[in-house]
N, C-alpha and C positions, 0 to 999 in steps of 0.2 A: 215238414222240415221243418225246419227253426231258426224266429230270429228271433237275433238278443238292438233293443235298439237306444243304447249306451250316450253320454257325452261326447263321447269322440272318434269311433263309427259304429256306422250299423253292419252287422253281417247276415248272411243265412247259409242258413243247409240243405243242403237234402240227402238226407238218407233211406235204402232202402235195405230189410231183412234180407237175408237170406236161409235157403233150409234148415241152419239150425239158430235161425232167430238175432244171427248177431247181424247190427248194426254196418254196414257198409257210407260211407260217407261216397256221392256221388253226383256232387254239386257246390261248389262252397261262392260263395260270394262277399262285397266289403265294398263301403262305401264310407265316405266321410260323414260326417253326425253331423247337416244342419238342422236347424230347428230346437236345439235340443241342449237344454242348462240345468248339471246335478240331477238327472236321469230325467227330464222331465221336461214336454214339449212346449215349448214357449211359441212355438208357429209353422202352425200345424202344414203349412203347404211347406213351407224348407224341409218337416221331419219327412214327408207326404213321398217329394221330390227323392231326397236319402232313399228307403225306407224301397220305392221299385225301384233307382236304382241298381239300390243288391239284389234286391228280387231280381230279378233281372238276368242278370250278372250270371245268379243260381242257375238260374234256371238252362241257360244261355249253355254253362261248363255241364249244365245235366242231361240235355235235351231231354226238359220234362217241364212239363207248366203245371204251376201249382194252386191248389184254390184256397186249403188252408192252412197254421202255421201252429205251431204252439211260440209262444210271443213274454220275451222275460219281464216282469216285473223289479223294477230297481224304484221309481217313484208315490209319492203318495205316505212316501212312511211303513212301510211293514212293516208289523211285529204278527211276536208268532204268541200265542199263551197255550196251555194244557186247563183246559175244562171239562168237569165231568159234570155230569147228565142222567138223573135218575128218574125207571118207568115203577111207577106199581105193576107186576104182572101177577096176584093172585093166586102165588103156588103151581101157577104149571109150568109146563118142561115149553122155555124158549125153543123161541122161533125166527125166522129169518126175517118176519113181520114185524119181532118185540127187535128184531138189531136195529130194521127200517128204521120204527119207530122209535127208539132211545136218537138213533144220529141223528134224523130227520125233529127233531126237538134240540137237539144240539145248530142245525143249521140255524134250524131259527129262530136262535134268540142269538145270533149272532150276525144278522141279519137289519141291522138298525136303520141304516138309510143314510147313516157318517161314513158308516167303512161300510164297502163290500169284501166278501170271504173269498177268499181265494184258492185258502187249502183250506180240506176238510178231513184231517186222519185219523181214524179211530186206532192209540197206544194201547189199548187194556180195556178189560170187563171187571166186571164184580160183581157178586152178587149178596141181594143176602151182609154189604160192608165186605167178603174177603174180596177181596187184587189180587190182579195178576192174574186172571186169569184169559185165555190166547184164543180158543172157539167156547162158545157161552149154548153153540149147541145141544140141543135134548139137554141140559141143567136143569135145576128148581130151585124157587125163587119164592123170596117174597117180591124182593124186591131187584131191579137189571138198571143195573147203568154201564156206565163208554168213559176213560179218557179220556182225551181227544183232544189234540195239536188241531186249534186254529193260528192258522194264516190269513190277517186281512189288510188296508194301504185305504187309502182315503179311498171312497166313491169315485169324486171329480176324475183322481188321475185313472184309476181306471179304466173309464170312461172317456177320458180323450184319448188314451193311449189306444182304447180298441178300436173307435174311432177313427183316428188315422189311420191306422191297419187295416180298415175294410175298407176309407176311398182311395187306401193304393190294391183296391179289388182284393181282396184278398178275407177269408174269416179266419176267427180266430177261435183256432179247435178247443185250445185254455192256457190260463196261464200259467207261470213255474217262476 
């Protein structure tokens, strides 16, 4: 299920994957958005009512009850940056653990309290300064790094949105 909390309307979709993995929309609901201005929630109760109305219409059409939703984020001044991070690997073979370690370092540096990490996507790896490596597992080097696309938004706006969705009896599976 996906939920779009916009300034003019709230939309909800429920999709189901078929045998080939293709998604088929089985429920759609929308409601005039109240309590949202410029993508930001300005009235929790009004926004909660709009969300619950859109979700209820979607559930009725699909004949299913949803518990988790993927929610879009437009408030909180989302920004994206490509950053690189490196770790020393002392000449050993790069493993999945090394990849987790360098990705974890990047995530830790982006979570500073003022902004919340929304997406953290590796776009390329580097070994000893050689860039553009797609899969570093099994390679050797002294320094291992990653170029990561980081999308962040102000922490308050993210928490307000996720709290409003939670008050609508839904769990946020992820933000996009």
